[in-house]
PDB file as gemmi writes it, atoms N, CA and C in Angstrom:
CRYST1    1.000    1.000    1.000  90.00  90.00  90.00 P 1                      
ATOM      1  N   MET A   1      15.258 -10.497  -7.517  1.00  0.00           N  
ATOM      2  CA  MET A   1      14.865  -9.474  -8.466  1.00  0.00           C  
ATOM      3  C   MET A   1      13.379  -9.583  -8.802  1.00  0.00           C  
ATOM      4  N   ILE A   2      12.888 -10.814  -8.954  1.00  0.00           N  
ATOM      5  CA  ILE A   2      11.484 -10.994  -9.299  1.00  0.00           C  
ATOM      6  C   ILE A   2      10.590 -10.469  -8.183  1.00  0.00           C  
ATOM      7  N   ARG A   3      10.930 -10.795  -6.929  1.00  0.00           N  
ATOM      8  CA  ARG A   3      10.077 -10.346  -5.838  1.00  0.00           C  
ATOM      9  C   ARG A   3      10.181  -8.838  -5.621  1.00  0.00           C  
ATOM     10  N   GLY A   4      11.220  -8.206  -6.109  1.00  0.00           N  
ATOM     11  CA  GLY A   4      11.358  -6.762  -5.997  1.00  0.00           C  
ATOM     12  C   GLY A   4      10.631  -5.998  -7.089  1.00  0.00           C  
ATOM     13  N   LEU A   5      10.200  -6.695  -8.124  1.00  0.00           N  
ATOM     14  CA  LEU A   5       9.476  -6.045  -9.214  1.00  0.00           C  
ATOM     15  C   LEU A   5       8.067  -6.597  -9.399  1.00  0.00           C  
ATOM     16  N   VAL A   6       7.923  -7.913  -9.345  1.00  0.00           N  
ATOM     17  CA  VAL A   6       6.634  -8.530  -9.641  1.00  0.00           C  
ATOM     18  C   VAL A   6       5.644  -8.348  -8.493  1.00  0.00           C  
ATOM     19  N   ILE A   7       6.072  -8.626  -7.271  1.00  0.00           N  
ATOM     20  CA  ILE A   7       5.173  -8.474  -6.124  1.00  0.00           C  
ATOM     21  C   ILE A   7       4.707  -7.027  -5.977  1.00  0.00           C  
ATOM     22  N   PRO A   8       5.612  -6.039  -6.026  1.00  0.00           N  
ATOM     23  CA  PRO A   8       5.130  -4.649  -5.980  1.00  0.00           C  
ATOM     24  C   PRO A   8       4.216  -4.294  -7.151  1.00  0.00           C  
ATOM     25  N   ALA A   9       4.440  -4.894  -8.310  1.00  0.00           N  
ATOM     26  CA  ALA A   9       3.572  -4.616  -9.461  1.00  0.00           C  
ATOM     27  C   ALA A   9       2.143  -5.094  -9.196  1.00  0.00           C  
ATOM     28  N   PHE A  10       1.994  -6.223  -8.511  1.00  0.00           N  
ATOM     29  CA  PHE A  10       0.651  -6.696  -8.148  1.00  0.00           C  
ATOM     30  C   PHE A  10      -0.016  -5.731  -7.167  1.00  0.00           C  
ATOM     31  N   PHE A  11       0.750  -5.231  -6.201  1.00  0.00           N  
ATOM     32  CA  PHE A  11       0.195  -4.276  -5.237  1.00  0.00           C  
ATOM     33  C   PHE A  11      -0.236  -2.986  -5.925  1.00  0.00           C  
ATOM     34  N   VAL A  12       0.579  -2.509  -6.835  1.00  0.00           N  
ATOM     35  CA  VAL A  12       0.231  -1.283  -7.576  1.00  0.00           C  
ATOM     36  C   VAL A  12      -0.991  -1.534  -8.463  1.00  0.00           C  
ATOM     37  N   ALA A  13      -1.033  -2.698  -9.096  1.00  0.00           N  
ATOM     38  CA  ALA A  13      -2.177  -3.014  -9.954  1.00  0.00           C  
ATOM     39  C   ALA A  13      -3.468  -3.049  -9.150  1.00  0.00           C  
ATOM     40  N   TYR A  14      -3.424  -3.637  -7.957  1.00  0.00           N  
ATOM     41  CA  TYR A  14      -4.633  -3.668  -7.136  1.00  0.00           C  
ATOM     42  C   TYR A  14      -5.000  -2.270  -6.650  1.00  0.00           C  
ATOM     43  N   GLY A  15      -4.005  -1.468  -6.308  1.00  0.00           N  
ATOM     44  CA  GLY A  15      -4.284  -0.084  -5.917  1.00  0.00           C  
ATOM     45  C   GLY A  15      -4.932   0.699  -7.043  1.00  0.00           C  
ATOM     46  N   LEU A  16      -4.465   0.501  -8.253  1.00  0.00           N  
ATOM     47  CA  LEU A  16      -5.078   1.166  -9.407  1.00  0.00           C  
ATOM     48  C   LEU A  16      -6.499   0.655  -9.657  1.00  0.00           C  
ATOM     49  N   TYR A  17      -6.713  -0.637  -9.426  1.00  0.00           N  
ATOM     50  CA  TYR A  17      -8.048  -1.208  -9.563  1.00  0.00           C  
ATOM     51  C   TYR A  17      -9.012  -0.582  -8.557  1.00  0.00           C  
ATOM     52  N   VAL A  18      -8.542  -0.435  -7.327  1.00  0.00           N  
ATOM     53  CA  VAL A  18      -9.370   0.189  -6.290  1.00  0.00           C  
ATOM     54  C   VAL A  18      -9.704   1.628  -6.681  1.00  0.00           C  
ATOM     55  N   LEU A  19      -8.729   2.357  -7.189  1.00  0.00           N  
ATOM     56  CA  LEU A  19      -8.990   3.731  -7.626  1.00  0.00           C  
ATOM     57  C   LEU A  19      -9.967   3.781  -8.806  1.00  0.00           C  
ATOM     58  N   ALA A  20      -9.798   2.875  -9.753  1.00  0.00           N  
ATOM     59  CA  ALA A  20     -10.629   2.882 -10.950  1.00  0.00           C  
ATOM     60  C   ALA A  20     -12.078   2.518 -10.647  1.00  0.00           C  
ATOM     61  N   THR A  21     -12.282   1.542  -9.770  1.00  0.00           N  
ATOM     62  CA  THR A  21     -13.642   1.113  -9.461  1.00  0.00           C  
ATOM     63  C   THR A  21     -14.292   1.972  -8.380  1.00  0.00           C  
ATOM     64  N   GLY A  22     -13.485   2.634  -7.572  1.00  0.00           N  
ATOM     65  CA  GLY A  22     -14.028   3.445  -6.493  1.00  0.00           C  
ATOM     66  C   GLY A  22     -14.555   2.627  -5.339  1.00  0.00           C  
ATOM     67  N   GLU A  23     -14.102   1.397  -5.242  1.00  0.00           N  
ATOM     68  CA  GLU A  23     -14.588   0.505  -4.195  1.00  0.00           C  
ATOM     69  C   GLU A  23     -13.459  -0.414  -3.743  1.00  0.00           C  
ATOM     70  N   GLY A  24     -13.268  -0.498  -2.451  1.00  0.00           N  
ATOM     71  CA  GLY A  24     -12.251  -1.372  -1.892  1.00  0.00           C  
ATOM     72  C   GLY A  24     -12.871  -2.332  -0.905  1.00  0.00           C  
ATOM     73  N   PHE A  25     -12.079  -3.274  -0.451  1.00  0.00           N  
ATOM     74  CA  PHE A  25     -12.565  -4.296   0.465  1.00  0.00           C  
ATOM     75  C   PHE A  25     -11.499  -4.556   1.517  1.00  0.00           C  
ATOM     76  N   ILE A  26     -11.914  -4.583   2.772  1.00  0.00           N  
ATOM     77  CA  ILE A  26     -11.013  -4.900   3.873  1.00  0.00           C  
ATOM     78  C   ILE A  26     -11.454  -6.228   4.453  1.00  0.00           C  
ATOM     79  N   VAL A  27     -10.559  -7.165   4.524  1.00  0.00           N  
ATOM     80  CA  VAL A  27     -10.869  -8.482   5.082  1.00  0.00           C  
ATOM     81  C   VAL A  27     -10.806  -8.394   6.598  1.00  0.00           C  
ATOM     82  N   GLY A  28     -11.796  -8.966   7.248  1.00  0.00           N  
ATOM     83  CA  GLY A  28     -11.849  -8.950   8.700  1.00  0.00           C  
ATOM     84  C   GLY A  28     -12.311 -10.278   9.255  1.00  0.00           C  
ATOM     85  N   ARG A  29     -12.458 -10.328  10.567  1.00  0.00           N  
ATOM     86  CA  ARG A  29     -12.888 -11.562  11.224  1.00  0.00           C  
ATOM     87  C   ARG A  29     -14.309 -11.959  10.845  1.00  0.00           C  
ATOM     88  N   ARG A  30     -15.135 -10.981  10.621  1.00  0.00           N  
ATOM     89  CA  ARG A  30     -16.542 -11.255  10.290  1.00  0.00           C  
ATOM     90  C   ARG A  30     -16.787 -11.218   8.792  1.00  0.00           C  
ATOM     91  N   GLY A  31     -15.807 -11.520   8.021  1.00  0.00           N  
ATOM     92  CA  GLY A  31     -15.950 -11.557   6.574  1.00  0.00           C  
ATOM     93  C   GLY A  31     -15.345 -10.364   5.865  1.00  0.00           C  
ATOM     94  N   GLY A  32     -15.430  -9.199   6.477  1.00  0.00           N  
ATOM     95  CA  GLY A  32     -14.843  -8.015   5.880  1.00  0.00           C  
ATOM     96  C   GLY A  32     -15.885  -6.948   5.609  1.00  0.00           C  
ATOM     97  N   MET A  33     -15.430  -5.854   5.031  1.00  0.00           N  
ATOM     98  CA  MET A  33     -16.333  -4.753   4.719  1.00  0.00           C  
ATOM     99  C   MET A  33     -15.844  -3.992   3.497  1.00  0.00           C  
ATOM    100  N   ARG A  34     -16.787  -3.384   2.820  1.00  0.00           N  
ATOM    101  CA  ARG A  34     -16.473  -2.557   1.661  1.00  0.00           C  
ATOM    102  C   ARG A  34     -16.127  -1.151   2.120  1.00  0.00           C  
ATOM    103  N   VAL A  35     -15.241  -0.534   1.367  1.00  0.00           N  
ATOM    104  CA  VAL A  35     -14.785   0.819   1.685  1.00  0.00           C  
ATOM    105  C   VAL A  35     -15.200   1.726   0.540  1.00  0.00           C  
ATOM    106  N   PHE A  36     -15.751   2.884   0.881  1.00  0.00           N  
ATOM    107  CA  PHE A  36     -16.215   3.837  -0.131  1.00  0.00           C  
ATOM    108  C   PHE A  36     -15.649   5.217   0.144  1.00  0.00           C  
ATOM    109  N   ASP A  37     -15.930   6.135  -0.758  1.00  0.00           N  
ATOM    110  CA  ASP A  37     -15.629   7.568  -0.622  1.00  0.00           C  
ATOM    111  C   ASP A  37     -14.128   7.838  -0.489  1.00  0.00           C  
ATOM    112  N   GLY A  38     -13.754   8.734   0.431  1.00  0.00           N  
ATOM    113  CA  GLY A  38     -12.357   9.133   0.583  1.00  0.00           C  
ATOM    114  C   GLY A  38     -11.471   8.024   1.096  1.00  0.00           C  
ATOM    115  N   ALA A  39     -12.065   7.074   1.794  1.00  0.00           N  
ATOM    116  CA  ALA A  39     -11.277   5.958   2.300  1.00  0.00           C  
ATOM    117  C   ALA A  39     -10.748   5.079   1.168  1.00  0.00           C  
ATOM    118  N   VAL A  40     -11.439   5.095   0.032  1.00  0.00           N  
ATOM    119  CA  VAL A  40     -10.971   4.302  -1.112  1.00  0.00           C  
ATOM    120  C   VAL A  40      -9.629   4.827  -1.605  1.00  0.00           C  
ATOM    121  N   THR A  41      -9.514   6.132  -1.703  1.00  0.00           N  
ATOM    122  CA  THR A  41      -8.249   6.723  -2.138  1.00  0.00           C  
ATOM    123  C   THR A  41      -7.142   6.393  -1.154  1.00  0.00           C  
ATOM    124  N   ALA A  42      -7.428   6.484   0.127  1.00  0.00           N  
ATOM    125  CA  ALA A  42      -6.426   6.149   1.138  1.00  0.00           C  
ATOM    126  C   ALA A  42      -6.066   4.669   1.084  1.00  0.00           C  
ATOM    127  N   LEU A  43      -7.047   3.818   0.813  1.00  0.00           N  
ATOM    128  CA  LEU A  43      -6.767   2.384   0.696  1.00  0.00           C  
ATOM    129  C   LEU A  43      -5.850   2.110  -0.493  1.00  0.00           C  
ATOM    130  N   ALA A  44      -6.113   2.766  -1.619  1.00  0.00           N  
ATOM    131  CA  ALA A  44      -5.252   2.602  -2.797  1.00  0.00           C  
ATOM    132  C   ALA A  44      -3.840   3.101  -2.505  1.00  0.00           C  
ATOM    133  N   ILE A  45      -3.733   4.226  -1.817  1.00  0.00           N  
ATOM    134  CA  ILE A  45      -2.413   4.766  -1.469  1.00  0.00           C  
ATOM    135  C   ILE A  45      -1.678   3.823  -0.524  1.00  0.00           C  
ATOM    136  N   SER A  46      -2.423   3.154   0.349  1.00  0.00           N  
ATOM    137  CA  SER A  46      -1.762   2.194   1.245  1.00  0.00           C  
ATOM    138  C   SER A  46      -1.160   1.038   0.451  1.00  0.00           C  
ATOM    139  N   TRP A  47      -1.841   0.604  -0.607  1.00  0.00           N  
ATOM    140  CA  TRP A  47      -1.270  -0.446  -1.461  1.00  0.00           C  
ATOM    141  C   TRP A  47      -0.015   0.054  -2.180  1.00  0.00           C  
ATOM    142  N   PHE A  48      -0.015   1.339  -2.582  1.00  0.00           N  
ATOM    143  CA  PHE A  48       1.183   1.909  -3.209  1.00  0.00           C  
ATOM    144  C   PHE A  48       2.340   1.969  -2.207  1.00  0.00           C  
ATOM    145  N   GLY A  49       2.028   2.310  -0.961  1.00  0.00           N  
ATOM    146  CA  GLY A  49       3.060   2.335   0.077  1.00  0.00           C  
ATOM    147  C   GLY A  49       3.635   0.952   0.331  1.00  0.00           C  
ATOM    148  N   LEU A  50       2.772  -0.063   0.347  1.00  0.00           N  
ATOM    149  CA  LEU A  50       3.250  -1.429   0.528  1.00  0.00           C  
ATOM    150  C   LEU A  50       4.120  -1.868  -0.650  1.00  0.00           C  
ATOM    151  N   ALA A  51       3.742  -1.455  -1.843  1.00  0.00           N  
ATOM    152  CA  ALA A  51       4.564  -1.757  -3.019  1.00  0.00           C  
ATOM    153  C   ALA A  51       5.931  -1.089  -2.912  1.00  0.00           C  
ATOM    154  N   ALA A  52       5.956   0.139  -2.410  1.00  0.00           N  
ATOM    155  CA  ALA A  52       7.230   0.846  -2.246  1.00  0.00           C  
ATOM    156  C   ALA A  52       8.111   0.140  -1.223  1.00  0.00           C  
ATOM    157  N   ILE A  53       7.516  -0.306  -0.119  1.00  0.00           N  
ATOM    158  CA  ILE A  53       8.293  -1.036   0.886  1.00  0.00           C  
ATOM    159  C   ILE A  53       8.941  -2.265   0.274  1.00  0.00           C  
ATOM    160  N   CYS A  54       8.156  -3.054  -0.443  1.00  0.00           N  
ATOM    161  CA  CYS A  54       8.688  -4.280  -1.060  1.00  0.00           C  
ATOM    162  C   CYS A  54       9.742  -3.966  -2.115  1.00  0.00           C  
ATOM    163  N   HIS A  55       9.492  -2.954  -2.920  1.00  0.00           N  
ATOM    164  CA  HIS A  55      10.437  -2.617  -3.981  1.00  0.00           C  
ATOM    165  C   HIS A  55      11.779  -2.152  -3.409  1.00  0.00           C  
ATOM    166  N   PHE A  56      11.718  -1.267  -2.422  1.00  0.00           N  
ATOM    167  CA  PHE A  56      12.974  -0.798  -1.835  1.00  0.00           C  
ATOM    168  C   PHE A  56      13.676  -1.914  -1.086  1.00  0.00           C  
ATOM    169  N   ARG A  57      12.954  -2.784  -0.455  1.00  0.00           N  
ATOM    170  CA  ARG A  57      13.563  -3.867   0.326  1.00  0.00           C  
ATOM    171  C   ARG A  57      14.218  -4.905  -0.571  1.00  0.00           C  
ATOM    172  N   TRP A  58      13.508  -5.344  -1.604  1.00  0.00           N  
ATOM    173  CA  TRP A  58      13.985  -6.474  -2.388  1.00  0.00           C  
ATOM    174  C   TRP A  58      14.654  -6.108  -3.702  1.00  0.00           C  
ATOM    175  N   PHE A  59      14.504  -4.887  -4.174  1.00  0.00           N  
ATOM    176  CA  PHE A  59      15.152  -4.510  -5.435  1.00  0.00           C  
ATOM    177  C   PHE A  59      16.318  -3.572  -5.189  1.00  0.00           C  
ATOM    178  N   TRP A  60      16.081  -2.497  -4.466  1.00  0.00           N  
ATOM    179  CA  TRP A  60      17.134  -1.504  -4.274  1.00  0.00           C  
ATOM    180  C   TRP A  60      18.272  -2.037  -3.412  1.00  0.00           C  
ATOM    181  N   ARG A  61      17.982  -2.877  -2.450  1.00  0.00           N  
ATOM    182  CA  ARG A  61      19.053  -3.392  -1.578  1.00  0.00           C  
ATOM    183  C   ARG A  61      20.072  -4.227  -2.331  1.00  0.00           C  
ATOM    184  N   ASP A  62      19.671  -4.830  -3.432  1.00  0.00           N  
ATOM    185  CA  ASP A  62      20.565  -5.690  -4.200  1.00  0.00           C  
ATOM    186  C   ASP A  62      21.405  -4.929  -5.221  1.00  0.00           C  
ATOM    187  N   ARG A  63      21.186  -3.643  -5.366  1.00  0.00           N  
ATOM    188  CA  ARG A  63      21.918  -2.842  -6.345  1.00  0.00           C  
ATOM    189  C   ARG A  63      23.091  -2.139  -5.688  1.00  0.00           C  
ATOM    190  N   ARG A  64      24.190  -2.151  -6.371  1.00  0.00           N  
ATOM    191  CA  ARG A  64      25.426  -1.615  -5.830  1.00  0.00           C  
ATOM    192  C   ARG A  64      25.340  -0.122  -5.514  1.00  0.00           C  
ATOM    193  N   ILE A  65      24.675   0.627  -6.344  1.00  0.00           N  
ATOM    194  CA  ILE A  65      24.604   2.068  -6.159  1.00  0.00           C  
ATOM    195  C   ILE A  65      23.398   2.463  -5.300  1.00  0.00           C  
ATOM    196  N   LEU A  66      22.305   1.752  -5.430  1.00  0.00           N  
ATOM    197  CA  LEU A  66      21.050   2.160  -4.810  1.00  0.00           C  
ATOM    198  C   LEU A  66      20.880   1.699  -3.364  1.00  0.00           C  
ATOM    199  N   TRP A  67      21.688   0.788  -2.884  1.00  0.00           N  
ATOM    200  CA  TRP A  67      21.454   0.183  -1.577  1.00  0.00           C  
ATOM    201  C   TRP A  67      21.481   1.199  -0.442  1.00  0.00           C  
ATOM    202  N   ARG A  68      22.216   2.296  -0.617  1.00  0.00           N  
ATOM    203  CA  ARG A  68      22.290   3.303   0.447  1.00  0.00           C  
ATOM    204  C   ARG A  68      20.956   4.013   0.664  1.00  0.00           C  
ATOM    205  N   MET A  69      20.178   4.156  -0.378  1.00  0.00           N  
ATOM    206  CA  MET A  69      18.894   4.843  -0.278  1.00  0.00           C  
ATOM    207  C   MET A  69      17.735   3.889   0.007  1.00  0.00           C  
ATOM    208  N   ALA A  70      17.999   2.592   0.014  1.00  0.00           N  
ATOM    209  CA  ALA A  70      16.932   1.610   0.205  1.00  0.00           C  
ATOM    210  C   ALA A  70      16.244   1.767   1.547  1.00  0.00           C  
ATOM    211  N   GLU A  71      16.994   2.022   2.578  1.00  0.00           N  
ATOM    212  CA  GLU A  71      16.401   2.158   3.905  1.00  0.00           C  
ATOM    213  C   GLU A  71      15.507   3.396   4.003  1.00  0.00           C  
ATOM    214  N   ILE A  72      15.926   4.485   3.398  1.00  0.00           N  
ATOM    215  CA  ILE A  72      15.107   5.697   3.384  1.00  0.00           C  
ATOM    216  C   ILE A  72      13.812   5.442   2.612  1.00  0.00           C  
ATOM    217  N   GLY A  73      13.900   4.745   1.515  1.00  0.00           N  
ATOM    218  CA  GLY A  73      12.704   4.408   0.744  1.00  0.00           C  
ATOM    219  C   GLY A  73      11.759   3.505   1.503  1.00  0.00           C  
ATOM    220  N   GLN A  74      12.312   2.565   2.248  1.00  0.00           N  
ATOM    221  CA  GLN A  74      11.468   1.685   3.057  1.00  0.00           C  
ATOM    222  C   GLN A  74      10.738   2.464   4.139  1.00  0.00           C  
ATOM    223  N   VAL A  75      11.431   3.357   4.788  1.00  0.00           N  
ATOM    224  CA  VAL A  75      10.811   4.166   5.842  1.00  0.00           C  
ATOM    225  C   VAL A  75       9.733   5.064   5.240  1.00  0.00           C  
ATOM    226  N   ALA A  76      10.001   5.649   4.086  1.00  0.00           N  
ATOM    227  CA  ALA A  76       9.005   6.500   3.425  1.00  0.00           C  
ATOM    228  C   ALA A  76       7.776   5.679   3.038  1.00  0.00           C  
ATOM    229  N   GLY A  77       7.990   4.497   2.486  1.00  0.00           N  
ATOM    230  CA  GLY A  77       6.869   3.620   2.139  1.00  0.00           C  
ATOM    231  C   GLY A  77       6.083   3.203   3.368  1.00  0.00           C  
ATOM    232  N   LEU A  78       6.782   2.943   4.458  1.00  0.00           N  
ATOM    233  CA  LEU A  78       6.112   2.566   5.704  1.00  0.00           C  
ATOM    234  C   LEU A  78       5.274   3.713   6.245  1.00  0.00           C  
ATOM    235  N   LEU A  79       5.802   4.931   6.167  1.00  0.00           N  
ATOM    236  CA  LEU A  79       5.029   6.096   6.619  1.00  0.00           C  
ATOM    237  C   LEU A  79       3.777   6.295   5.769  1.00  0.00           C  
ATOM    238  N   VAL A  80       3.923   6.141   4.471  1.00  0.00           N  
ATOM    239  CA  VAL A  80       2.760   6.259   3.581  1.00  0.00           C  
ATOM    240  C   VAL A  80       1.733   5.195   3.933  1.00  0.00           C  
ATOM    241  N   TRP A  81       2.187   3.975   4.134  1.00  0.00           N  
ATOM    242  CA  TRP A  81       1.289   2.882   4.469  1.00  0.00           C  
ATOM    243  C   TRP A  81       0.581   3.125   5.795  1.00  0.00           C  
ATOM    244  N   LEU A  82       1.327   3.532   6.820  1.00  0.00           N  
ATOM    245  CA  LEU A  82       0.737   3.757   8.136  1.00  0.00           C  
ATOM    246  C   LEU A  82      -0.255   4.917   8.150  1.00  0.00           C  
ATOM    247  N   ILE A  83       0.104   6.014   7.526  1.00  0.00           N  
ATOM    248  CA  ILE A  83      -0.787   7.179   7.512  1.00  0.00           C  
ATOM    249  C   ILE A  83      -2.066   6.876   6.746  1.00  0.00           C  
ATOM    250  N   SER A  84      -1.930   6.215   5.607  1.00  0.00           N  
ATOM    251  CA  SER A  84      -3.131   5.921   4.821  1.00  0.00           C  
ATOM    252  C   SER A  84      -4.019   4.897   5.524  1.00  0.00           C  
ATOM    253  N   TRP A  85      -3.435   3.893   6.167  1.00  0.00           N  
ATOM    254  CA  TRP A  85      -4.253   2.920   6.908  1.00  0.00           C  
ATOM    255  C   TRP A  85      -4.911   3.562   8.114  1.00  0.00           C  
ATOM    256  N   THR A  86      -4.232   4.485   8.742  1.00  0.00           N  
ATOM    257  CA  THR A  86      -4.848   5.195   9.858  1.00  0.00           C  
ATOM    258  C   THR A  86      -6.075   5.949   9.382  1.00  0.00           C  
ATOM    259  N   TYR A  87      -5.977   6.592   8.234  1.00  0.00           N  
ATOM    260  CA  TYR A  87      -7.133   7.311   7.696  1.00  0.00           C  
ATOM    261  C   TYR A  87      -8.248   6.343   7.304  1.00  0.00           C  
ATOM    262  N   VAL A  88      -7.902   5.235   6.691  1.00  0.00           N  
ATOM    263  CA  VAL A  88      -8.925   4.255   6.309  1.00  0.00           C  
ATOM    264  C   VAL A  88      -9.664   3.769   7.547  1.00  0.00           C  
ATOM    265  N   LEU A  89      -8.936   3.363   8.567  1.00  0.00           N  
ATOM    266  CA  LEU A  89      -9.573   2.853   9.780  1.00  0.00           C  
ATOM    267  C   LEU A  89     -10.387   3.946  10.481  1.00  0.00           C  
ATOM    268  N   TRP A  90      -9.890   5.162  10.489  1.00  0.00           N  
ATOM    269  CA  TRP A  90     -10.628   6.262  11.098  1.00  0.00           C  
ATOM    270  C   TRP A  90     -11.931   6.511  10.363  1.00  0.00           C  
ATOM    271  N   SER A  91     -11.880   6.532   9.039  1.00  0.00           N  
ATOM    272  CA  SER A  91     -13.093   6.834   8.280  1.00  0.00           C  
ATOM    273  C   SER A  91     -14.088   5.679   8.338  1.00  0.00           C  
ATOM    274  N   VAL A  92     -13.613   4.453   8.424  1.00  0.00           N  
ATOM    275  CA  VAL A  92     -14.522   3.307   8.517  1.00  0.00           C  
ATOM    276  C   VAL A  92     -15.195   3.267   9.891  1.00  0.00           C  
ATOM    277  N   THR A  93     -14.440   3.517  10.944  1.00  0.00           N  
ATOM    278  CA  THR A  93     -15.027   3.476  12.280  1.00  0.00           C  
ATOM    279  C   THR A  93     -15.898   4.704  12.554  1.00  0.00           C  
ATOM    280  N   ARG A  94     -15.686   5.780  11.846  1.00  0.00           N  
ATOM    281  CA  ARG A  94     -16.483   6.988  12.017  1.00  0.00           C  
ATOM    282  C   ARG A  94     -17.923   6.769  11.542  1.00  0.00           C  
ATOM    283  N   ARG A  95     -18.118   5.845  10.608  1.00  0.00           N  
ATOM    284  CA  ARG A  95     -19.455   5.581  10.083  1.00  0.00           C  
ATOM    285  C   ARG A  95     -20.347   4.885  11.104  1.00  0.00           C  
ATOM    286  N   PHE A  96     -19.760   4.230  12.086  1.00  0.00           N  
ATOM    287  CA  PHE A  96     -20.562   3.475  13.072  1.00  0.00           C  
ATOM    288  C   PHE A  96     -20.921   4.280  14.258  1.00  0.00           C  
TER     289      PHE A  96                                                      
END                                                                             
């Protein structure tokens, strides 16, 4: 139960922080890079998608009534995460 609520709460909190500051950071092999502009919103949304994946996986699966929808929620969270990361990577590589 803790990992289904607390871990996603950290992901959502960081996503909100990224939105509030307007600046994100991607860790990479060469130290990483800062993300600005529209990619920041996509980066924050990717954190929300990751939070949804964790929440549906670890919280909804353990509930008697909600477990049937847990898989659909995980797939939806995964799609949000993949689409937003694709946009982040596209916008970051477009600058070079």
